[in-house]
C-alpha positions as CSV (number, residue, x, y, z in Angstrom):
1,M,-34.4,5.1,-45.4
2,R,-33.1,3.1,-42.6
3,H,-32.9,6.4,-40.5
4,P,-35.6,8.7,-40.6
5,I,-35.5,10.1,-37.4
6,Y,-32.3,11.2,-37.6
7,S,-32.8,12.8,-41.0
8,G,-35.8,14.1,-39.7
9,I,-34.0,15.8,-36.6
10,L,-30.7,17.1,-39.0
11,L,-33.2,18.8,-41.3
12,A,-34.8,20.5,-38.7
13,L,-31.2,21.7,-37.4
14,M,-30.1,22.8,-41.1
15,G,-32.9,24.9,-40.4
16,T,-32.9,26.2,-37.5
17,T,-28.7,26.8,-37.9
18,L,-29.6,28.4,-41.2
19,F,-32.3,31.4,-39.8
20,V,-30.0,32.0,-36.4
21,G,-26.9,32.3,-39.0
22,E,-24.3,31.9,-36.0
23,W,-21.4,30.1,-36.6
24,R,-22.4,28.4,-32.8
25,A,-25.1,27.0,-35.1
26,V,-23.0,25.6,-37.6
27,V,-20.9,24.0,-34.7
28,G,-23.9,22.3,-33.2
29,L,-25.0,21.1,-36.7
30,V,-21.7,19.2,-37.4
31,L,-21.6,17.7,-33.7
32,V,-25.1,16.3,-33.9
33,F,-24.9,15.3,-37.6
34,L,-21.2,13.2,-36.0
35,T,-22.6,11.9,-33.2
36,H,-26.1,10.5,-35.3
37,G,-23.0,9.0,-37.5
38,V,-21.6,6.8,-34.6
39,K,-25.3,5.8,-33.0
40,A,-26.3,5.0,-36.5
41,R,-23.2,2.9,-37.1
42,R,-23.5,1.0,-33.6
43,E,-27.4,0.5,-34.2
44,E,-26.6,-0.8,-37.4
45,A,-24.1,-3.3,-36.1
46,L,-26.4,-4.6,-33.8
47,L,-29.1,-5.4,-36.4
48,A,-26.9,-7.1,-38.6
49,S,-25.4,-9.2,-35.6
50,Q,-29.6,-10.0,-34.7
51,F,-30.7,-10.3,-38.4
52,G,-27.3,-11.4,-40.1
53,Q,-27.7,-11.9,-44.4
54,R,-31.3,-10.3,-44.7
55,Y,-30.2,-7.3,-42.7
56,E,-27.1,-7.1,-45.0
57,E,-29.8,-7.3,-48.2
58,Y,-31.9,-4.9,-46.4
59,R,-29.0,-2.1,-46.5
60,K,-28.1,-2.7,-50.1
61,R,-31.5,-1.6,-50.7
62,T,-32.4,1.4,-48.8
63,G,-30.5,4.4,-48.0
64,S,-29.2,5.4,-44.8
65,L,-30.1,9.0,-44.4
66,I,-31.6,10.0,-47.7
67,P,-34.1,7.8,-49.6
68,R,-32.3,5.5,-52.0
69,L,-34.0,6.4,-56.1
70,Y,-33.9,3.2,-57.9
């Protein structure tokens, strides 16, 4: 999994959203999910530029937010 911190934050926020049970919590969850997606893409572009083919091979073997099962 390439972004375990983002996965943890999103999982905790999903639990909070279910616990609170308000539409504003769902809006917050969607906004955080979208912003983490943008940030993850930027980070991966930077890593791809620094590490090239080695990073691309790593990306193929691992999941982004959820572990890839072989």
